C-alpha positions as CSV (number, residue, x, y, z in Angstrom):
1,M,6.7,-92.9,13.0
2,A,3.2,-91.6,13.5
3,A,4.9,-88.5,15.4
4,C,6.7,-85.6,13.6
5,I,10.4,-86.8,13.0
6,D,11.9,-83.7,14.8
7,N,9.0,-83.6,17.5
8,P,10.2,-84.4,21.0
9,K,7.0,-84.3,22.6
10,G,5.1,-86.8,20.4
11,E,2.6,-84.6,19.2
12,P,0.5,-85.3,16.0
13,A,2.6,-84.4,12.9
14,N,0.3,-81.8,11.6
15,K,-0.2,-80.0,14.9
16,W,3.2,-80.0,15.5
17,C,4.6,-78.9,12.1
18,R,2.2,-75.8,12.2
19,L,3.2,-74.8,15.8
20,R,6.7,-74.6,14.4
21,S,5.4,-72.6,11.4
22,S,4.0,-70.3,14.0
23,E,7.0,-70.1,16.0
24,R,9.2,-69.4,13.2
25,L,6.9,-66.5,11.9
26,A,7.6,-65.0,15.4
27,C,11.3,-64.9,14.9
28,C,12.6,-61.6,13.3
29,S,16.2,-62.9,12.4
30,L,16.9,-65.1,9.1
31,C,19.9,-66.0,11.0
32,R,18.3,-67.2,14.2
33,F,16.5,-69.7,12.5
34,A,19.2,-70.7,10.1
35,K,21.3,-71.7,13.1
36,V,18.5,-73.3,14.9
37,C,17.4,-75.4,11.7
38,G,20.4,-76.2,10.0
39,P,21.1,-79.8,9.5
40,S,23.4,-81.2,12.0
41,F,24.9,-84.3,10.4
42,S,25.9,-85.8,7.1
43,N,23.0,-87.0,4.7
44,L,22.7,-89.8,1.9
45,V,23.2,-87.3,-0.8
46,S,26.4,-85.6,0.0
47,C,29.6,-86.7,2.0
48,R,29.4,-84.0,4.4
49,A,27.0,-81.5,5.9
50,I,27.2,-77.6,5.3
51,N,29.6,-76.1,7.8
52,W,26.9,-73.7,9.2
53,V,29.7,-72.1,11.5
54,S,31.4,-71.0,8.2
55,V,28.2,-69.8,6.6
56,K,27.2,-66.0,7.2
57,I,23.4,-65.5,6.9
58,P,22.9,-62.2,4.8
59,D,21.4,-59.6,6.2
60,T,17.5,-58.8,4.4
61,T,15.2,-55.7,4.7
62,V,12.5,-58.6,4.2
63,C,11.3,-59.6,7.9
64,P,10.4,-63.2,7.9
65,C,7.8,-62.1,9.8
66,D,6.3,-60.3,6.4
67,E,6.3,-63.2,4.4
68,D,3.2,-64.0,2.7
69,E,0.8,-66.4,4.5
70,D,0.5,-68.3,1.2
71,E,4.2,-68.8,1.2
72,D,4.5,-70.1,4.7
73,D,1.4,-72.4,4.3
74,L,3.3,-74.2,1.2
75,W,6.2,-74.5,3.2
76,V,4.0,-76.5,5.9
77,K,2.5,-78.4,3.1
78,I,6.0,-79.6,1.9
79,R,7.1,-80.7,5.1
80,E,3.6,-82.5,6.0
81,E,4.5,-84.3,2.5
82,A,7.8,-85.1,3.5
83,Q,6.6,-86.6,6.9
84,S,4.2,-88.8,5.1
85,D,6.7,-90.0,2.7
86,A,9.4,-90.7,5.4
87,K,6.5,-92.6,7.6
88,Q,5.4,-94.7,4.2
89,E,9.1,-95.3,3.3
90,P,11.3,-95.4,6.5
91,I,14.6,-95.8,4.6
92,L,14.1,-92.3,3.0
93,L,13.9,-90.6,6.6
94,N,17.4,-89.2,6.7
95,Y,17.1,-88.2,3.2
96,Y,13.8,-86.3,3.7
97,Y,15.1,-84.9,7.2
98,S,18.4,-83.8,5.5
99,L,16.6,-82.0,2.6
100,V,13.5,-80.7,4.0
101,L,12.7,-81.3,7.5
102,S,15.9,-79.9,9.1
103,H,15.3,-76.5,7.3
104,S,12.9,-73.6,8.5
105,S,12.1,-72.0,5.2
106,L,11.7,-73.2,1.6
107,E,14.2,-70.5,0.5
108,I,16.9,-72.3,3.1
109,A,16.1,-75.8,1.8
110,L,16.2,-74.6,-1.6
111,A,19.7,-72.9,-1.5
112,N,20.6,-76.3,0.3
113,H,19.6,-78.5,-2.3
114,L,20.8,-76.8,-5.3
115,A,24.0,-76.3,-3.6
116,M,24.6,-80.2,-3.1
117,K,23.6,-80.4,-6.6
118,L,25.8,-77.8,-8.2
119,S,29.0,-78.0,-6.3
120,N,31.8,-80.0,-7.3
121,S,35.4,-80.8,-6.3
122,T,36.6,-77.0,-7.0
123,L,33.4,-75.4,-6.1
124,S,32.5,-75.9,-2.7
125,R,29.1,-76.7,-1.3
126,D,29.4,-73.9,1.5
127,A,30.2,-71.4,-1.2
128,V,27.4,-72.0,-3.6
129,F,25.0,-72.3,-0.4
130,K,26.0,-68.6,0.3
131,V,25.2,-67.5,-3.1
132,F,21.9,-68.8,-3.5
133,L,21.0,-68.1,0.2
134,E,21.7,-64.4,-0.6
135,A,19.7,-64.4,-3.7
136,F,16.8,-66.0,-2.4
137,A,16.7,-64.2,1.1
138,Q,17.1,-60.7,-0.1
139,D,14.7,-60.7,-3.2
140,H,11.0,-60.8,-2.3
141,E,10.3,-61.4,-5.9
142,I,12.5,-64.3,-6.3
143,K,10.8,-65.8,-2.9
144,R,7.6,-65.2,-4.5
145,A,8.5,-66.8,-7.9
146,I,9.6,-69.8,-6.4
147,S,6.2,-70.1,-4.6
148,D,4.5,-69.7,-7.8
149,D,6.7,-72.1,-9.9
150,T,6.4,-74.9,-7.3
151,K,2.3,-74.6,-7.5
152,A,2.3,-74.0,-11.1
153,T,4.2,-77.2,-11.6
154,R,2.0,-79.1,-9.3
155,Q,-1.2,-78.0,-10.8
156,R,-0.2,-77.9,-14.4
157,D,2.0,-81.1,-14.7
158,P,-0.4,-84.5,-14.5
159,A,3.0,-86.1,-13.3
160,C,3.8,-83.9,-10.3
161,I,2.3,-85.8,-7.4
162,S,3.4,-83.4,-4.8
163,Y,4.5,-80.3,-3.7
164,V,7.6,-82.1,-2.2
165,H,8.3,-84.2,-5.2
166,C,8.3,-81.2,-7.4
167,F,10.8,-79.6,-4.9
168,L,13.2,-82.4,-4.5
169,H,12.9,-84.5,-7.8
170,F,12.0,-82.0,-10.7
171,K,15.0,-80.8,-12.5
172,G,13.1,-78.2,-14.7
173,F,11.8,-76.4,-11.3
174,Q,15.5,-76.4,-9.8
175,A,17.3,-75.3,-13.2
176,C,14.6,-72.2,-13.1
177,Q,15.4,-71.4,-9.6
178,A,19.2,-71.5,-10.4
179,H,18.7,-69.4,-13.0
180,R,16.9,-66.5,-10.7
181,A,19.7,-66.4,-8.7
182,A,22.4,-66.4,-11.9
183,H,19.6,-63.5,-13.2
184,K,20.1,-61.5,-10.0
185,L,23.9,-61.8,-9.9
186,W,24.0,-60.7,-13.8
187,S,22.2,-57.9,-12.9
188,Q,24.5,-56.7,-10.4
189,G,27.5,-57.2,-12.6
190,R,28.9,-60.3,-11.0
191,L,28.9,-62.0,-14.7
192,S,31.5,-64.5,-14.0
193,L,29.7,-65.7,-11.1
194,A,26.4,-65.8,-13.1
195,L,28.2,-67.8,-16.1
196,L,29.5,-70.2,-13.8
197,I,26.2,-71.0,-12.3
198,Q,24.7,-71.0,-16.0
199,S,27.5,-73.6,-16.8
200,R,27.0,-75.8,-13.9
201,V,23.3,-75.7,-14.5
202,S,23.9,-76.7,-18.3
203,E,26.2,-79.8,-17.1
204,V,23.9,-80.9,-14.3
205,F,20.3,-80.7,-15.4
206,A,21.0,-80.5,-19.3
207,V,19.0,-77.1,-19.5
208,D,21.0,-74.1,-20.8
209,I,19.3,-70.4,-19.8
210,H,21.7,-67.5,-20.2
211,P,21.5,-65.4,-16.9
212,A,20.7,-62.4,-18.8
213,A,17.3,-64.0,-20.1
214,K,14.4,-62.4,-18.3
215,I,11.8,-65.1,-16.7
216,G,8.3,-64.3,-14.9
217,R,6.5,-66.5,-12.5
218,G,4.5,-69.6,-12.4
219,I,7.0,-71.3,-14.9
220,V,6.9,-74.9,-15.6
221,L,9.7,-76.2,-17.6
222,D,8.3,-80.2,-18.1
223,H,10.9,-82.6,-18.1
224,A,13.1,-79.8,-19.2
225,T,16.1,-81.8,-20.9
226,G,17.3,-80.0,-24.0
227,I,16.0,-76.6,-23.5
228,V,18.0,-73.6,-24.5
229,I,17.0,-70.0,-23.5
230,G,19.0,-67.0,-25.2
231,E,20.6,-63.9,-24.0
232,T,17.9,-61.3,-24.8
233,A,14.6,-63.8,-24.5
234,V,11.9,-62.9,-22.5
235,I,9.5,-65.1,-20.9
236,G,5.9,-63.9,-19.2
237,D,4.3,-65.2,-16.4
238,H,2.4,-68.8,-16.2
239,V,4.0,-70.0,-19.4
240,T,4.7,-73.9,-19.9
241,I,7.8,-75.0,-22.0
242,L,8.4,-78.7,-22.4
243,H,11.5,-80.8,-23.3
244,N,14.0,-79.7,-26.3
245,V,12.8,-76.1,-26.9
246,T,15.3,-73.8,-28.1
247,L,14.5,-70.0,-27.8
248,G,17.3,-68.6,-30.0
249,G,18.7,-66.3,-32.7
250,T,18.7,-66.7,-36.5
251,G,22.4,-66.1,-36.6
252,K,22.1,-63.1,-38.6
253,V,21.6,-60.3,-36.1
254,L,23.3,-59.1,-32.9
255,G,22.1,-57.3,-30.0
256,D,18.3,-58.0,-29.1
257,R,18.1,-61.2,-31.1
258,H,15.7,-64.0,-29.2
259,P,12.1,-64.6,-29.0
260,K,9.7,-62.6,-26.4
261,I,7.1,-65.0,-24.9
262,G,3.7,-63.7,-23.4
263,N,1.9,-64.6,-20.2
264,G,0.0,-68.0,-20.5
265,V,2.2,-69.4,-23.5
266,L,2.4,-73.2,-23.9
267,I,5.5,-74.3,-26.0
268,G,5.4,-77.9,-27.2
269,A,8.4,-80.7,-27.2
270,G,10.9,-80.1,-29.7
271,T,9.9,-76.6,-30.7
272,K,12.3,-74.2,-32.0
273,I,11.5,-70.2,-32.1
274,L,14.0,-68.2,-33.6
275,G,14.6,-64.4,-34.0
276,N,13.6,-61.4,-32.2
277,I,9.8,-62.2,-32.6
278,R,6.6,-61.9,-30.7
279,V,4.4,-65.0,-29.1
280,G,1.4,-63.3,-28.0
281,E,-0.2,-64.2,-24.8
282,G,-2.1,-67.5,-24.5
283,A,-0.6,-68.8,-27.5
284,K,-0.2,-72.6,-28.2
285,I,3.1,-73.9,-30.3
286,G,2.7,-77.4,-31.4
287,A,5.5,-79.9,-30.6
288,G,8.3,-79.7,-33.4
289,S,7.4,-76.6,-34.7
290,L,9.7,-74.0,-36.1
291,V,8.5,-70.5,-35.6
292,L,10.2,-67.6,-37.5
293,K,7.2,-65.2,-37.3
294,E,5.2,-63.5,-34.9
295,V,2.3,-65.5,-33.4
296,P,-0.8,-63.4,-32.5
297,P,-2.5,-63.9,-29.0
298,H,-4.6,-66.8,-28.3
299,S,-3.7,-68.8,-31.4
300,T,-2.1,-72.2,-32.3
301,A,1.0,-72.5,-34.6
302,V,2.0,-75.7,-35.9
303,G,4.3,-77.2,-38.3
304,N,8.0,-76.4,-40.2
305,P,7.8,-73.9,-40.9
306,A,5.1,-72.8,-38.4
307,R,1.7,-71.4,-39.9
308,V,-0.9,-70.0,-37.7
309,L,-4.2,-71.5,-37.6
310,T,-7.3,-69.3,-37.1
311,T,-7.9,-68.2,-34.1
312,P,-11.3,-68.1,-32.4
313,T,-11.7,-64.7,-32.6
314,V,-11.3,-64.7,-36.1
315,Q,-13.3,-67.4,-36.9
316,A,-16.0,-65.8,-34.9
317,N,-15.9,-62.4,-36.9
318,R,-15.9,-64.5,-40.3
319,E,-19.0,-66.4,-39.3
320,H,-20.8,-63.3,-38.0
321,S,-19.8,-61.5,-41.5
322,H,-21.4,-64.4,-43.4
323,Q,-24.6,-64.0,-41.6
């Protein structure tokens, strides 16, 4: 088990995986390495493998050779962690091979993983896989967001022990990526399919995000259970949201009726932010708060109803005026 699982020559795992990564970057067709690296047998989670013959890999204007090095390095790291886990727990070999090691890119593996989780008896796994792969492969911004979300979860969630742990087991991460595909469909006018994905994500992950909501990069949905995000909500970059958070409307207005969350905001567990109000950049919302009014940047809001504590800038100005 010291060698890489899909290494026929018995080379050291790290060396072989990096070689495979370099070979992948030499390819100029997403179709080619999907056919080469697609899973060829059933796994422990699903009763059957994807029918790769029936899957038409979408054309894409972004050649794999043009992918950022950071994104490629992340996938190499995820594969290395999967190999290490499979070495420590041989019973998980089939699991890690089917979900990680048999795939050539993070986007293909993620499309497969989400398809396994969100398909059901009337919604085929192959069909769901196609939908997610099209969204992830054709939109470089989504690919970058997936990478940033993975890294953000690893860096900001103390419970996350590895990148592969985030990819395989964190339903907040998975729900966020499914939303990115649903949002793309919504922007293309494919409303019924976008709403179906929202419904399945809500049923499977207990996370309800309207496909029209706009979400930035570097997002962490920690624990994620019970998160509700409304149609006209906007979330900036590097935002952390804990479980049972609602970004909702007040029920009194139509149209643009949901919160706007600035970059770098932290929203504590059980918080309800209601109405078309703004939470400024770098603000923190204490757990269990009910926020009905605007929260200034870099301030802290706590309570029900929430009150804004004195910001460091304001406090410094007051101290200066007294001197």
